[in-house]
N, C-alpha and C positions, 0 to 999 in steps of 0.2 A: 504494500500500500504506500502511496505517496500523497502529499498534500501540497497544492499549489499556493495556499495561503495559510501556512501552519500557525501563524500568530493567533488565529481564531481559536485554536485548541485550548488557549488559556481560559476560555469561557466554559470548558467542560464541567467544572464543579457546579455550575448552575443547573445541570441536569438532576442534581440531588434535591432541588427545592421541593418537588412534589412529595418527597418522603417526609419533609419537615412541615410543609404547609398543606392543608387540605385543598382539594379541588372543588369542593362544594361549599355553598353558603352555610355558615355556622349559625345555629339557633339554640336558644336556651331550652333545655329539657330537664325534667326531674331525673334523679339518679336511676340508671338502668342496671345497677350492680346486681340486683336480684333476679334478673332475667338471663336465660342462657343465650349465648351469642347466636345470631342468625347467620348461618353459613353463606347463604346467598348474598346477604348484605355485605358481609366481609369480602366476598369474592368480587363484588361489584366495586367496592371501595378500592381494593388493590388494583383492579383492572384500570380504574380511572387514574390512579397514581402512576401506574406503569405507562399509560397513554400520555400523561403529562411529561414523564421523563423522555419517552420516545420522541415527542414533539420537539422538546428543547434540544435533544441530542441530534435529531435529524437536521434541524436548522443550523446548528453549530458545524456539523460535518459538511453540510452543503456550502456554507460560507467558507469553510476551510479548503474546499475544492478536493474532496477525497477522490482518488482514482487508483486503478490498478496499473502498476508500472509496466512499461513495454518490456517484452521478454522474447527469448528465442527458445523453441522447443524442437528437439531432434525427432524426426519422423522416419519411418521406413515404408518403402513402396516399390513399385516397378516402373521403369521408364528410362530416360536418358537426358543428357545435356545436349541440346540440339541448336546448331547455328543454321538459320534460314538464310541462304545466300540467293538473292533474287535479282535476276537480270532486269535492268531498266533501260535497255536499248530501245530505240524507236520502233523496231519491228515487233516488240512485245505488245504494242498498242493496236496491232492488227488482229483480225479474227483468224481462226484456224484455216479459213479459206483464203487468207492473204489479202484482205481488203479492210478498209476502215469500217468500224461497227456502225450499223444503222438498224433502227427498229428494235427488234428483240435480239439481235445478234450481240454476242459478248466477246470482248477482246481476250486474247490469251492471258494478258496480265490480270484483267478483272476476274476471270474464271479461276486462275491460280490463287489469287489473293483470297477470294471468297472461300474456297475449299481449304486453304491452309488455315484460315481463321477457325473454321469448324474443327479442324484437326487439333489446333491449340486448345480450344475450349474442352474438347473431349479428353485430352491428356491431363489427368489429374495431378501427377507427380513430376512431370517433365519440367525442365528449366529451358528457356529459349533465349536466344540472341538473334538479332536481325542485322544483316548487312545487305547493301545493294551495290550494283556496279553497272557501268556502261563504259564510257571512256576511262573512268577512274573509279576505284572502289569507294564506298561511303560507309563508315561505321555508324549505324543507326541506334541500336540498343545493345548493351553488353548482355551476357548471359544472366538471366534473372528469373526469379519465380513469380514476378509480378505480371500475371497474365494480362491485366488491363493495360499496362504500359506497352506490352508486346503487340496487342491488338491495335492500339492506337498508332503504333509505329508502322505497322503494315498498312493501315489506312492512309498514313501520311506519304507513303511511297506512290504518289500518283502523278509525279512530274515525269514526262518522257525524257529519256537521256538522248545521247547522240547516236549516230548510226553504228559506231564502232563498239564491239563487245570484247572487253578485256577480261576474259575468264581467269587468266593466270593471276593477275593482281587481285581479283576478287577472291580467289581461293586463298591467296596469301593473307588477305584480311580475315577471312574465316578462321584460318589456322592460328593467327595471332589472338583472336578472341578465345579460341580453345585453350591456348597457352595461359591466358590471364585467369581462366576459371580454375580455382584451387580446390573446389569441393570434389569429393569422390563420386564416381559414376561413369557410365558408358558415355563416350563422346561421339557425336555424329554431325556431319555437314550434309544438308539437303540443298543441292544446287538446282535451281529452277531457271531454265534458260531455253531459248529457241535455237541455241547451239551453233550459230554461224560464227565461229571464232577459231583462231589459230594461236597456239601458245608457243612462243619462241624457245629455242634450245636452252638458253641460259635460265629462263624462267622455269622451264621443265626440270632442270637439274636442281634448282633451288627448292622447288616444290617437292621433288623426290627426297631431298635431304630432310625437309621439314616433316613430311609424312613418316619417314623412317625414324625420326627422333621421338615422335609420339604418335603411334598409330591411331587413326580415327576412322570410324565407319563413314563411307562416302556413298551418297545416293545422288544419281544424276537423273533428274526429271526433265527429259527433252520434250519440249512442246513443238511438235512437228507441224509445220505449215503444209497445207495441201499442195502436193506437187514437189515438195522438197525431198532431198535424198534421205534415206533411212540410215541411221548410224550403224545398223546391223547388216546392211546389204554389202555384198562383195561385188566389186566392179567386174564387168566382163573382161575376158582376155584382150589385151591391147589398149584398154581404156586407161586414162591417166589416174593414177592412184597416189595422190599427194595431199598434204594437209590443205593446200590452197584450193584444190579441186574438190576434195571431199572432207571438209573440216569436221563434220559431225562424226564420221567414221574414225578419223584419226584422233579426235578428242576422246572418244570412247576407248580406243586402243591405248592411249596414254594412261587413262585411269586404270585400265586393266593391268598395266605394267607396274603399277605402284606397289603391288604386293600388300595390299591392305584389304579389309572387307569392303567390297564394292559391288553395287548393283545399279543397273541402268534401266530406266523405264522410258518408253516412247509413247507419248500421248498425243492423239489427234482430235480429242474432244474433251469437254468438261467431265464426261462420264469416265473417260480413261484416266484423267488426272485424279479423280476421286478414288478409283480402284488402286492406283499406284500409291497414293497417300495411305490408304487403308492397309496395304501390304507393308509399307514402311512401319506403320504403327504396330503391326504384329511382330515385326523383327526386333524392334527396340523395346523389349520388355525385360531388361536385366534388373536384378536387385539394385535398389537405389537408397542411399542414406542422404537425407536432405534436412535442412534446418528451416523450420517455418517461423517467420517473424510475426509475432502477435503484437499489434500496436497498443499504445496506452488506451485504456478504457475509462471514461469519465463516469464515476459513480455518484456525483453530486446530485444529478437529476433524481436518482432513486432515493437519496437522502431526503430531498424535498418532498417526494411522494409519500414517504413514511411520515414526515412531519405533517403533511396536509391531511392524511388519513387519521392520524392521532388527534389533530385539532378538530377534525370533523366529529370524531367520537366524543370528545369533550363538549363540543357545541350541542350535540344531541342530548347528552346527559344534562347539560345546563337547561335546555329547553324543556326537559321532562320534570324539572323541579316544580313542586306544587306547594302552595301555602294552605294549611288546614286551620280552620277557625273553630274553636270549641269553647263554650262558656266564657266568651270574652277573651280567650287566650289564643294567640296566633302562633301556630307551629309550622315548620317547613318539613316537607317529606321529600 
């Protein structure tokens, strides 16, 4: 317990006043020593005294600002620490048919963001980070258990990037976010891109060294535009098979060469994205130890509620008092 205004606690002795002073009007009565005590009357008298004490105590604690201190609790569950690496190149704003959205059509970016948000909400114990990339990577949100912040960050990634897609530097940003996360648990990067990118040799070697230093589960969700090359397709004999001619295929081959847990998904519709994300969710179910932060909770409102109810009970008792007139003598009941 903490108090935001602890000086008010000096008034606590006032809560003893109902024990010393009666809560009802005093009237002159003949001696009642010859009568046996009335149990109901004694109980009511003590109930009113306790109500008076509760009213004073509630008011004092409310003024003192009573609250439960912020704390952290260790929890156990299943999940992972996941970095969402989202492509923000201009092509992501097109539909799967390769044109600008119109009417009920949805862009690849909008479909991916909508389904990823559903994935985040469903994952109770996962911690998420968000990064975006087009010509340059952008650190959006570090890995955190604050789902509300992550969801808002994904909503904020609505500005189209430039035509160039620098997947290599984007992955470097995702790996740096993984390195900064010190809590225990499985690590994963979900790369969401329409895949038209070439990673230079130097960047490839740097990424290979980073992945070898700290293995991470890598998932590549390739949003394939209608008519674009498949990353799984093998070119016919005599056809050019270079990263410049078939960037999707060679990007997939590079990821396969990293010797890390890797899985690729090729999605040509929102339904395919949903199925891929569901499969990733099934794979990322390792035991997880995480710390839940419980914010400070204000109890002063409840102290005032107790005080109000107690004062209400005393008011009802006061309104129930009656004056009895007998043989010219006035008594109070």
